[in-house]
C-alpha positions in Angstrom: 24.1 -19.7 -61.3 22.6 -17.0 -59.5 19.4 -15.7 -61.0 18.1 -12.0 -61.4 16.0 -11.1 -58.7 12.2 -11.1 -59.5 10.8 -7.4 -59.2 7.6 -7.4 -57.2 5.6 -6.6 -60.0 6.1 -9.4 -62.0 5.4 -12.2 -59.2 2.2 -13.0 -61.3 4.0 -13.8 -64.5 4.9 -12.4 -67.7 2.1 -12.0 -69.9 2.5 -12.5 -73.5 1.4 -8.8 -74.2 4.0 -7.4 -72.1 6.9 -9.4 -73.6 5.4 -8.3 -77.4 5.5 -5.0 -75.8 9.2 -5.2 -74.7 10.4 -6.5 -77.8 8.7 -3.8 -79.8 10.2 -0.8 -77.6 13.3 -2.7 -77.8 13.6 -2.6 -81.8 12.4 0.9 -81.5 15.6 2.3 -79.3 18.3 -0.6 -81.0 16.7 -1.0 -84.0 18.0 -4.1 -85.9 21.1 -5.2 -87.0 22.2 -5.6 -90.5 24.1 -8.7 -91.1 25.9 -10.3 -94.1 25.3 -13.9 -94.5 27.5 -16.0 -96.9 25.9 -19.1 -98.5 27.6 -21.5 -100.9 24.6 -23.4 -102.0 23.8 -24.0 -105.6 26.3 -23.0 -108.4 28.0 -19.9 -107.0 29.0 -18.6 -103.5 27.1 -15.5 -102.9 26.8 -13.0 -99.9 23.5 -11.4 -98.8 22.4 -8.9 -96.1 19.4 -10.1 -93.9 17.9 -8.1 -90.8 18.7 -9.7 -87.3 17.2 -8.5 -83.7 19.6 -7.3 -80.7 20.6 -9.9 -78.6 18.3 -8.3 -76.1 14.8 -8.5 -78.6 16.0 -12.1 -79.3 16.3 -13.3 -76.0 12.8 -11.9 -75.7 11.7 -13.5 -78.9 12.0 -16.9 -77.9 10.0 -16.9 -75.3 7.5 -15.0 -77.3 7.5 -17.8 -79.6 7.4 -20.5 -77.1 4.5 -18.6 -75.4 2.5 -19.0 -79.0 3.8 -22.2 -79.6 2.8 -23.8 -76.3 -0.5 -21.7 -76.3 0.6 -20.4 -73.0 -0.2 -16.5 -72.1 1.5 -16.0 -69.2 5.0 -17.5 -68.5 6.8 -17.7 -64.7 9.3 -15.4 -64.3 11.3 -18.1 -62.1 11.3 -20.1 -65.9 13.0 -17.4 -67.8 16.7 -18.0 -68.1 18.7 -15.0 -66.4 19.4 -13.5 -70.1 15.5 -13.5 -70.4 14.8 -12.1 -67.1 17.5 -9.3 -67.5 16.1 -8.7 -71.1 12.6 -8.2 -69.9 13.2 -6.5 -67.0 15.1 -4.2 -69.1 12.8 -3.1 -71.6 9.5 -4.1 -70.2 6.6 -0.9 -69.8 6.3 -1.0 -66.1 2.3 0.4 -66.6 0.4 0.5 -69.6 -1.7 3.4 -69.6 -5.5 2.4 -70.6 -7.3 4.2 -73.2 -11.0 4.5 -72.4 -13.5 3.4 -75.4 -16.1 6.0 -76.5 
């Protein structure tokens, strides 16, 4: 299995704020996908519509959930799967502007 080459800026790892920004950016650009879900629970079968994340947002959301669950605010880039690495590199914001408080 060949891993994505780690960008130099990620040598310190992926922090929870950066992954959240990447997920939000991905959702803004790609949106969310409406999917139909069939259910045969209960007396009558039914179909309902649900909203799903894009594949990239889903990959990053898995990392985000693990970070929250394990209370880790930093995840080593090498700990991500190839798909998670590629999604994060695709959607990350390379620099976040700092807003001075007045």
